[in-house]
C-alpha positions as CSV (number, residue, x, y, z in Angstrom):
1,M,0.0,0.0,0.0
2,G,2.9,2.3,0.7
3,D,6.2,3.0,2.4
4,Q,8.3,5.9,3.8
5,G,5.2,7.9,4.7
6,A,3.7,7.8,1.2
7,M,0.9,5.7,-0.3
8,Y,1.4,3.8,-3.5
9,V,-2.4,3.3,-4.0
10,P,-5.2,5.9,-3.9
11,E,-6.1,6.8,-0.3
12,Y,-9.8,5.8,-0.8
13,L,-8.6,2.2,-1.1
14,L,-7.4,2.0,2.5
15,P,-10.8,1.0,3.9
16,V,-11.1,-1.7,1.3
17,Y,-7.7,-3.2,2.3
18,R,-8.5,-2.8,6.0
19,D,-12.1,-4.0,6.0
20,K,-12.3,-6.5,3.1
21,V,-8.8,-7.8,2.3
22,V,-7.1,-8.1,5.7
23,P,-9.9,-10.2,7.3
24,L,-9.4,-12.8,4.4
25,A,-5.6,-13.1,4.9
26,D,-3.9,-15.9,6.8
27,I,-0.5,-14.1,6.6
28,L,0.0,-10.4,6.5
29,T,3.4,-8.8,5.7
30,P,3.0,-5.0,6.1
31,N,5.9,-2.6,6.6
32,Q,5.6,-0.2,9.6
33,F,3.9,2.5,7.5
34,E,1.3,0.0,6.2
35,A,0.7,-1.5,9.7
36,E,0.1,2.0,11.1
37,L,-2.3,2.8,8.3
38,L,-4.3,-0.4,8.8
39,T,-4.6,0.1,12.6
40,G,-4.5,3.8,13.0
41,R,-1.7,3.4,15.6
42,K,1.8,4.8,15.6
43,I,4.8,2.6,16.3
44,T,7.6,4.2,18.2
45,T,8.6,1.4,20.6
46,E,8.8,-2.4,20.5
47,E,5.7,-2.5,22.8
48,D,3.8,-0.4,20.2
49,A,4.8,-2.9,17.5
50,V,3.5,-5.8,19.7
51,E,0.2,-4.0,20.2
52,V,-0.2,-3.2,16.5
53,M,0.5,-6.9,15.6
54,D,-2.2,-8.0,18.1
55,L,-4.6,-5.5,16.6
56,L,-3.9,-6.9,13.1
57,H,-4.5,-10.5,14.5
58,K,-7.9,-9.3,15.7
59,M,-8.7,-8.3,12.1
60,G,-8.2,-11.9,11.0
61,P,-4.6,-13.0,10.0
62,E,-3.0,-15.8,12.1
63,T,0.5,-14.6,11.2
64,V,1.7,-11.0,11.0
65,V,5.2,-10.0,10.1
66,L,6.2,-6.3,10.1
67,T,8.8,-6.6,7.4
68,S,10.6,-3.4,8.3
69,S,10.4,-0.8,11.0
70,D,12.0,2.4,12.1
71,L,12.8,1.0,15.5
72,P,16.5,1.1,16.4
73,S,18.3,-2.2,16.3
74,K,20.3,-3.2,19.4
75,R,23.0,-4.2,16.9
76,G,23.5,-0.7,15.5
77,D,22.3,1.4,12.6
78,Q,23.5,-1.1,10.0
79,F,20.5,-3.3,10.9
80,L,16.8,-3.1,10.2
81,V,14.3,-4.4,12.7
82,A,11.5,-6.7,11.6
83,L,9.0,-8.2,14.0
84,G,6.6,-11.1,13.7
85,S,3.6,-12.6,15.6
86,Q,1.9,-15.9,15.1
87,K,-1.2,-17.4,16.8
88,I,-0.1,-20.8,18.1
89,G,-3.5,-22.3,19.1
90,E,-6.2,-22.2,21.7
91,V,-5.6,-22.6,25.4
92,P,-8.3,-24.1,27.7
93,D,-8.5,-20.9,29.9
94,Q,-11.6,-19.0,28.8
95,L,-10.1,-15.7,29.8
96,S,-7.1,-16.2,27.5
97,P,-8.4,-17.6,24.2
98,D,-5.3,-16.9,22.1
99,R,-1.6,-17.7,22.5
100,T,1.0,-16.1,20.2
101,Q,4.7,-16.4,19.5
102,K,6.3,-13.0,19.0
103,I,9.8,-12.7,17.4
104,C,12.2,-9.9,16.5
105,I,14.9,-10.1,13.8
106,D,17.8,-7.8,13.0
107,I,18.3,-7.7,9.2
108,P,21.6,-6.4,7.9
109,K,21.1,-3.3,5.8
110,V,22.3,-3.1,2.2
111,D,23.3,0.1,0.4
112,A,21.4,-0.5,-2.8
113,V,17.8,-0.3,-4.1
114,F,16.2,-3.5,-5.4
115,V,12.9,-4.2,-7.2
116,G,10.9,-7.1,-6.0
117,T,12.3,-7.7,-2.5
118,G,8.9,-7.3,-0.8
119,D,7.3,-9.8,-3.2
120,L,10.2,-12.2,-2.7
121,F,9.9,-11.8,1.1
122,A,6.1,-12.5,1.0
123,A,6.6,-15.6,-1.3
124,L,9.4,-17.0,0.8
125,L,7.5,-16.5,4.1
126,L,4.4,-18.2,2.6
127,A,6.6,-21.2,1.6
128,W,8.5,-21.5,4.9
129,T,5.4,-21.1,7.1
130,H,3.9,-24.0,5.0
131,Y,6.9,-26.1,6.0
132,H,7.0,-24.8,9.6
133,P,3.3,-24.0,10.3
134,K,3.7,-23.4,14.0
135,D,7.3,-22.2,14.1
136,L,7.4,-18.5,13.0
137,K,11.0,-18.2,14.3
138,T,12.4,-20.8,11.9
139,A,10.2,-19.6,9.0
140,C,11.4,-16.1,9.4
141,E,15.1,-17.1,9.8
142,K,14.9,-19.1,6.6
143,T,13.1,-16.3,4.8
144,V,15.5,-13.6,5.8
145,S,18.5,-15.9,5.2
146,V,17.4,-16.6,1.7
147,M,16.9,-12.9,1.1
148,H,20.5,-12.3,2.4
149,H,22.0,-14.9,0.0
150,V,20.0,-13.6,-3.0
151,I,20.9,-10.0,-2.3
152,K,24.6,-10.7,-1.7
153,R,24.8,-12.7,-4.9
154,T,23.0,-9.9,-6.8
155,I,25.3,-7.2,-5.4
156,T,28.4,-9.2,-6.2
157,Y,27.2,-9.7,-9.8
158,A,26.1,-6.1,-10.2
159,H,29.5,-4.7,-9.1
160,E,31.3,-7.1,-11.5
161,L,29.1,-5.8,-14.4
162,A,29.3,-2.1,-13.4
163,G,33.1,-2.2,-13.1
164,P,35.4,-0.7,-10.5
165,G,34.2,2.5,-8.7
166,K,30.9,2.6,-10.6
167,R,27.5,2.3,-9.0
168,P,25.4,-0.5,-10.5
169,S,22.3,0.4,-12.5
170,P,18.8,-0.8,-11.6
171,A,19.0,-3.3,-14.5
172,Q,22.3,-4.7,-13.1
173,L,20.6,-5.1,-9.7
174,E,17.9,-7.4,-10.9
175,L,17.6,-10.1,-8.3
176,R,19.6,-13.3,-9.1
177,M,16.8,-15.7,-8.4
178,V,17.6,-18.6,-10.8
179,Q,21.3,-18.5,-9.7
180,S,20.1,-18.7,-6.1
181,K,18.0,-21.9,-6.5
182,A,20.1,-23.9,-4.0
183,D,19.9,-21.2,-1.4
184,I,16.2,-20.8,-1.9
185,E,15.6,-24.5,-1.4
186,N,18.0,-25.0,1.5
187,P,19.4,-21.8,3.0
188,A,22.3,-21.6,5.4
189,I,20.9,-19.8,8.3
190,V,22.8,-16.5,8.7
191,V,20.2,-14.4,10.5
192,E,18.8,-15.4,13.9
193,A,15.4,-14.4,15.3
194,K,14.9,-13.7,19.0
195,V,11.7,-14.8,20.7
196,L,10.0,-11.9,22.4
197,Q,7.2,-13.8,24.0
198,K,5.2,-17.0,23.8
199,S,2.3,-16.2,26.0
200,S,-1.4,-16.0,26.6
201,H,-3.3,-12.8,26.3
């Protein structure tokens, strides 16, 4: 729907996404800006992010991953913070109908602009949550690790094409998907997620 404070789609479509599309989704992968638009809540702390993910769960999706946020990483400004939440089943206590697993993941930043990384992230997360239906931590680690391998391979290739001291063009930065088949199928885990909570509400 948008990013960096600007919408990609006409504003009048926001209620359609919020009221019609989101309730039908099993998995939702908004960035921070989109999550704020959908819930009407600002995210300035990790606690805000947790509350926003819970609000998004209430709209329907079982799994919510904030693919990027403006929250500071504990590992420094070379990292982007993503957060996720997954419902992990019913508990007998009537007062606490839902349990969720919440995770946080620090993603290394890359100094380049790529086309299609959001789509790739969503596709990979869908695949890995199918393989690990009740283990968001592993699904996210595999998703982000594949992203890391694909982007690294793409940058290396783009710099070779551009030549020494030259900035690669958007065409040269086209994601090296076919060349990354082995990593996509069986990624070496290079990014670890941290479990924030696995609790009842």
